[in-house]
C-alpha positions in Angstrom: -13.4 -27.4 -1.5 -11.8 -24.7 -3.7 -8.1 -23.9 -4.1 -6.4 -20.8 -5.5 -3.2 -18.9 -5.1 -4.8 -15.8 -3.4 -7.9 -15.9 -1.3 -9.3 -12.4 -0.4 -11.9 -11.9 2.3 -13.8 -8.7 1.5 -14.4 -7.1 -1.9 -14.4 -3.4 -0.9 -12.0 -0.8 -2.4 -8.8 -2.5 -0.9 -9.8 -6.1 -1.6 -11.1 -5.5 -5.1 -8.0 -3.4 -6.0 -5.5 -6.0 -4.6 -7.4 -8.9 -6.3 -7.4 -7.1 -9.7 -3.7 -6.4 -9.5 -2.8 -10.0 -8.4 -5.0 -11.4 -11.2 -3.2 -9.2 -13.7 0.1 -10.8 -12.4 -1.4 -14.2 -13.5 -2.3 -15.7 -10.2 -5.5 -17.5 -9.5 -7.6 -15.2 -7.2 -10.9 -15.6 -5.4 -12.6 -12.8 -3.5 -15.3 -13.6 -0.9 -17.8 -10.9 0.0 -20.5 -11.2 2.7 -22.9 -8.8 0.9 -24.8 -9.2 -2.3 -23.2 -7.8 -5.4 -25.8 -5.0 -5.7 -25.4 -4.1 -1.9 -21.6 -3.8 -1.6 -20.7 -0.2 -0.7 -24.2 1.0 0.1 -23.2 2.0 3.7 -22.1 5.4 2.6 -22.9 6.6 -0.9 -20.3 9.3 -1.5 -16.5 9.2 -1.1 -13.6 11.0 -2.8 -10.3 10.2 -4.5 -7.4 12.5 -5.1 -7.5 13.4 -8.7 -3.8 12.9 -9.1 -4.0 9.2 -7.9 -5.8 7.7 -10.8 -2.6 7.4 -12.9 -0.4 6.5 -9.9 -2.6 3.4 -9.1 -3.2 2.5 -12.6 -7.0 2.8 -12.5 -8.8 4.2 -15.6 -10.0 7.7 -14.7 -13.8 8.1 -14.7 -15.2 10.3 -17.4 -18.2 12.7 -17.4 -21.4 10.7 -17.6 -20.0 7.7 -15.8 -22.3 6.4 -13.1 -19.6 6.5 -10.4 -18.5 10.2 -11.0 -20.4 13.0 -9.4 -18.0 15.8 -10.2 -14.4 16.9 -9.9 -13.8 19.3 -7.1 -10.9 21.6 -8.0 -10.5 23.3 -4.7 -11.8 23.3 -1.1 -12.0 25.9 1.6 -11.4 25.6 5.3 -12.7 28.2 7.8 -12.2 29.1 11.4 -14.7 28.3 14.1 -16.5 31.5 13.5 -16.5 31.0 9.7 -13.7 33.4 8.9 -10.1 33.5 7.6 -10.7 31.2 4.6 -7.9 28.9 3.5 -8.4 27.8 0.0 -6.6 24.6 -0.9 -5.9 24.0 -4.7 -5.9 20.2 -4.6 -8.5 18.5 -6.8 -10.6 15.6 -5.8 -12.9 13.4 -7.8 -16.3 13.0 -5.9 -17.5 9.5 -6.4 -20.4 7.1 -5.8 -19.1 4.0 -3.9 -21.3 1.2 -5.3 -21.0 2.0 -9.0 -17.3 2.5 -8.4 -16.9 -0.9 -6.8 -18.9 -2.5 -9.6 -16.3 -1.0 -12.0 -13.5 -2.5 -9.9 -15.3 -5.8 -9.9 -15.4 -5.8 -13.7 -11.7 -5.0 -13.9 -10.9 -7.8 -11.6 -13.1 -10.3 -13.4 -11.7 -9.3 -16.8 -8.2 -10.0 -15.4 -9.3 -13.5 -14.3 -10.3 -13.1 -10.6 -13.4 -14.8 -9.4 -15.9 -13.2 -7.0 -18.2 -14.9 -4.6 -20.9 -12.8 -3.0 -23.3 -13.5 -0.1 -20.4 -15.6 1.3 -19.8 -15.3 5.1 -16.6 -16.7 6.7 -17.4 -19.0 9.7 -14.0 -20.1 10.8 -10.3 -20.3 9.8 -8.7 -23.5 8.7 -5.6 -24.1 10.8 -3.0 -26.7 9.7 -0.6 -27.2 12.6 -0.6 -23.6 13.6 -0.6 -22.3 10.1 -3.7 -20.6 8.4 -4.4 -22.3 5.2 -7.9 -21.4 4.3 -11.5 -20.5 5.5 -14.9 -22.2 5.9 -17.8 -20.2 4.7 -21.6 -20.3 4.5 -23.8 -19.0 1.7 -27.5 -19.6 1.5 -27.3 -22.4 4.0 -24.6 -24.2 2.1 -21.1 -24.7 3.5 -17.9 -24.2 1.4 -14.2 -24.6 2.1 -11.6 -22.4 0.4 -7.8 -23.0 0.6 -5.1 -20.8 -0.7 -1.3 -20.1 -0.6 -2.0 -16.6 0.6 -5.0 -15.5 2.8 -5.8 -11.8 2.6 -8.0 -10.0 5.1 -9.7 -7.1 3.5 -12.9 -7.4 5.4 -13.0 -3.9 6.8 -13.4 -2.9 10.5 -14.5 -6.4 11.5 -11.1 -7.8 10.4 -12.6 -11.3 10.6 -9.3 -13.1 9.8 -6.8 -10.9 11.6 -8.9 -10.9 14.9 -9.1 -14.7 14.8 -5.4 -15.5 14.2 -3.5 -17.6 16.6 -1.7 -15.5 19.3 1.7 -16.8 18.2 1.2 -15.6 14.7 2.9 -12.3 15.3 0.0 -10.1 14.2 -2.0 -8.1 16.7 -5.6 -9.4 17.0 -7.2 -6.4 18.7 -10.8 -5.5 17.9 -11.6 -1.8 17.6 -12.8 0.0 20.6 -15.4 2.9 20.4 -12.7 5.5 21.0 -10.5 4.0 18.2 -13.1 4.7 15.4 -14.2 7.7 13.5 -18.0 8.2 13.4 -19.2 9.9 10.2 -22.8 11.3 9.9 -24.0 12.6 6.5 -27.1 14.7 6.1 -28.2 14.8 2.4 -30.0 18.2 2.0 -31.9 20.3 -0.4 -31.7 24.1 0.0 -35.1 25.6 0.6 -34.1 28.8 -1.2 -31.5 27.7 -3.6 -30.5 31.2 -4.6 -29.6 31.9 -0.9 -27.1 29.1 -1.0 -24.8 30.8 -3.5 -22.3 31.6 -0.7 -21.4 30.0 2.5 -19.0 31.8 4.7 -17.0 34.8 3.4 -16.0 33.1 0.2 -18.0 32.3 -2.9 -19.0 28.5 -2.8 -21.7 28.0 -5.4 -23.9 25.2 -4.1 -26.6 25.8 -6.7 -27.5 24.6 -9.3 -24.4 22.3 -9.3 -22.6 21.6 -6.1 -19.0 21.2 -6.9 -17.0 22.8 -4.2 -16.6 22.1 -0.5 -16.3 24.1 2.7 -14.9 22.7 6.0 -14.7 23.8 9.6 -11.7 22.1 11.1 -12.6 22.8 14.7 -16.0 21.1 14.4 -14.7 18.4 12.1 -17.5 19.3 9.7 -18.0 20.1 6.1 -20.5 20.9 3.3 -19.7 19.1 0.1 -21.1 17.8 -3.2 -24.0 15.3 -3.1 -25.1 12.7 -5.6 -28.6 14.3 -5.4 -29.1 17.0 -8.2 -29.0 20.5 -6.7 -28.3 19.2 -3.2 -25.4 19.0 -0.8 -24.1 17.0 2.1 -23.5 18.3 5.6 -21.0 16.0 7.1 -19.8 15.5 10.7 -17.0 13.3 11.8 -16.0 12.7 15.4 -14.4 10.1 17.7 -15.9 8.0 20.5 -19.6 7.6 19.3 -22.4 8.7 17.1 -23.9 10.5 20.1 -20.7 12.6 20.4 -20.8 13.3 16.7 -24.4 14.5 17.1 -23.2 16.8 20.0 -20.6 18.2 17.7 -23.2 18.9 15.0 -25.4 20.7 17.5 -22.5 22.9 18.5 -21.6 23.5 14.8 -25.3 24.4 14.0 -25.4 26.9 16.9 -22.3 28.7 15.7 -22.5 28.5 11.9 -25.6 29.9 10.1 -26.2 27.9 7.0 -28.9 28.8 4.5 -32.3 27.0 5.3 -32.4 23.4 4.1 -34.4 20.2 4.3 -33.0 16.8 4.9 -33.8 14.4 2.3 -31.9 11.4 3.7 -29.3 10.4 6.3 -26.4 8.1 6.3 -23.8 7.2 8.9 -20.7 4.9 9.1 -17.6 4.2 11.0 -13.9 4.0 10.0 -10.9 2.8 12.0 -9.0 5.7 13.7 -6.0 4.2 15.5 -2.4 3.0 14.6 -2.3 0.0 12.4 -1.1 -3.3 13.8 2.8 -3.3 14.0 2.9 -6.1 11.5 0.4 -6.6 8.6 1.9 -10.0 7.6 2.2 -13.5 9.0 2.8 -16.9 7.5 0.6 -17.0 4.3 -1.4 -14.0 5.7 -1.7 -10.3 4.8 -4.2 -7.6 6.0 -5.1 -4.6 4.0 -7.4 -1.5 4.2 -9.6 -1.0 7.2 -8.7 -4.5 8.6 -5.1 -3.0 8.9 -6.5 0.4 10.1 -5.0 2.2 7.1 -6.5 5.7 7.5 -5.3 9.2 6.7 -5.0 10.6 10.2 -6.1 14.2 9.3 -9.4 13.2 7.5 -10.3 9.6 8.4 -10.4 8.6 4.7 -8.5 5.6 3.6 -9.2 4.5 0.1 -6.0 5.8 -1.7 -4.0 5.3 1.5 -4.9 1.6 1.4 -4.0 1.3 -2.2 -0.4 2.5 -1.3 -0.1 -0.6 0.9 -1.8 -2.7 -1.7 0.7 -1.6 -4.4 3.7 -2.6 -2.2 1.9 -5.9 -1.2 1.3 -6.9 -4.9 5.0 -6.8 -5.7 6.2 -8.5 -2.6 3.4 -11.1 -2.6 4.1 -11.9 -6.3 7.7 -12.7 -5.6 6.7 -14.9 -2.5 4.2 -16.8 -4.5 6.6 -17.3 -7.4 9.3 -18.8 -5.0 9.4 -22.4 -3.9 7.8 -23.6 -0.8 5.2 -21.9 1.5 4.5 -18.2 1.5 6.2 -17.5 4.9 6.1 -14.5 7.1 9.8 -13.9 6.2 9.0 -13.8 2.5 6.2 -11.2 3.1 8.2 -9.2 5.5 9.3 -6.6 2.9 5.6 -5.4 2.9 6.1 -4.2 6.4 9.5 -2.7 5.8 8.5 -0.7 2.7 5.1 0.5 4.0 6.0 1.4 7.6 9.3 3.2 6.5 7.3 5.3 4.0 3.6 6.3 4.2 3.2 4.4 7.5 5.9 6.6 9.2 4.2 9.8 8.0 0.8 8.6 9.2 2.3 7.5 12.6 3.9 11.0 13.1 0.7 12.7 12.1 -1.5 10.6 14.4 0.9 11.4 17.2 0.6 15.1 16.5 -3.1 15.5 16.2 -4.1 15.4 19.9 -1.9 18.5 20.5 -3.3 20.4 17.5 -7.0 19.2 17.5 -7.7 19.6 21.2 -7.4 23.4 21.1 -10.4 25.5 22.3 -12.6 27.3 19.9 -10.8 30.6 20.8 -7.3 29.1 20.2 -8.4 27.5 16.9 -9.7 30.9 15.8 -6.4 32.5 16.7 -4.4 29.9 14.7 -6.5 30.5 11.7 -6.2 34.2 12.0 -2.4 34.1 12.4 -2.0 31.4 9.6 -0.3 29.1 12.1 -0.6 25.3 11.4 -3.9 26.0 9.8 -2.6 27.7 6.6 -3.2 27.1 2.9 0.3 25.7 2.6 -0.2 23.3 5.6 -3.5 22.0 4.3 -2.1 21.4 0.8 1.0 19.6 2.2 -1.1 17.3 4.3 -3.4 16.4 1.4 -0.5 16.0 -1.2 2.4 14.8 0.9 0.8 13.6 4.2 3.0 15.9 6.2 3.7 19.5 7.0 7.1 20.7 5.8 8.4 22.5 8.9 11.5 24.5 7.9 13.5 26.2 10.6 12.1 29.6 9.6 8.6 28.2 9.8 9.2 26.7 13.2 10.4 30.1 14.4 7.2 31.7 13.1 5.1 29.1 14.7 6.9 29.6 18.0 6.6 33.4 17.9 2.8 33.4 17.3 2.3 30.8 20.0 4.3 32.8 22.5 2.3 35.9 21.4 -0.9 34.0 21.9 0.1 33.3 25.5 1.0 36.9 26.2 -2.3 38.2 24.7 -4.5 35.6 26.3 -5.4 33.9 23.1 -3.7 30.6 24.0 -3.5 28.8 27.3 -0.3 27.5 28.8 -1.6 23.9 29.2 -2.5 23.6 25.5 0.8 25.3 24.4 2.7 22.6 26.5 0.4 19.9 25.0 1.1 21.1 21.4 4.9 21.3 22.0 4.9 17.9 23.6 3.0 16.4 20.7 5.4 17.9 18.1 8.3 16.4 20.0 6.8 13.0 20.4 5.4 12.8 16.9 9.0 13.4 15.5 10.3 10.5 17.6 7.4 8.3 16.6 8.0 9.0 12.9 11.8 8.4 13.2 11.1 5.2 14.9 8.9 3.9 12.1 11.4 5.0 9.6 13.8 2.5 11.3 11.4 -0.4 11.0 13.5 -3.6 11.3 14.7 -5.2 8.1 15.0 -8.5 10.0 12.1 -10.0 11.7 14.4 -11.2 14.4 14.6 -7.5 15.5 10.9 -7.0 15.5 10.1 -7.6 19.1 12.6 -5.1 20.4 11.3 -2.6 17.9 7.7 -3.2 19.2 8.8 -2.6 22.8 10.2 0.8 21.9 7.2 1.7 19.8 4.9 0.8 22.8 6.9 3.2 25.0 6.5 5.9 22.4 2.7 5.5 21.8 2.1 5.5 25.6 3.3 9.1 25.7 1.0 10.2 22.9 -2.2 12.0 24.0 -5.7 11.2 22.9 -8.2 13.0 20.7 -10.9 14.8 22.8 
């Protein structure tokens, strides 16, 4: 049996980051990972991180030549369903390789004193009189028991700890349904005639010889972006419900958008949570982070830096709880809920409630919105990436209303979808305001949840 202050199940981007930061605080930390060290993160090779976030989260910025850095993408372009009306967003991203990046995080964590155990599968929770105090694991046929003052679930979509908690623990134990996930399919390609790939759409997007720009089509939830393969690119598709539905979206995209001829060199796919987080991410001696807590940017399905925001809050509150006398109770960890859900959590909740009204438009309606710079404007795309919200001033709301009404008059917008959009805007505001009033006292939590359930019941679904 092993004992430590903090036991983290899952050594992905959230678990590794939290473990590193807690070890820097001087706590004994053990991370358990089911995959072998060389295999962690190989599900999807490429991911991105907002360039401005390295300093915010205290991670050394990758430098040219580092194995985890592909390139720095200075801007991205979004196009209408027909490939017109480009919206260029000046918001830089680092395009990264996941496995080398995680190995860099592992070294940081180990240098800080954390211990990592790989090929280690959790088989059951250890329950002491209704209180979770550890886990039993299996590795290469051998059994091991780990106990800790704080148990952290960072195990990803499976949420192996959260979904196994006792019902009275105060944390939802739901498992993700197919419609509550975002299905991502990546085609790694090489252009047949590289010189023909110098432009895609009406704007210059040099994909050869070095791909370091991106083009996206919001309506199809698709994009062409940098690849880790020299001279190549990635055609990505993301959709809800299933991989089959994502493939249907890709066929529609391919029929409408003429890309230069290409050959597929390899193919990857993966899933990410796409639903609201549990109403509470803490319990007695328990915390969930990252995908196990469904922390995802609603407008993109990406969750690395979003999860680090929760981790940063959790590090400070957890440290105070561990330094105090007695058990690490739900009440001592409650500040994590309050700080997160009143901040980023409220913004994400509001955006998640808005998206069905905006995303379920027809191709014709989406084209109209791009043409009139309504909702899908360069300013809106930048605000969503940088601030996780659209800044809707009174003047801007009037402008949106005018073009929506004009769309109705000219037949570019249907009345049912206008009504759905207005409804989503109203309900999203109420959802965000409710999260901004997340209860300071756990005794008020159940009443808050009842009101939240009523609000979410009025939110539409993504088509």
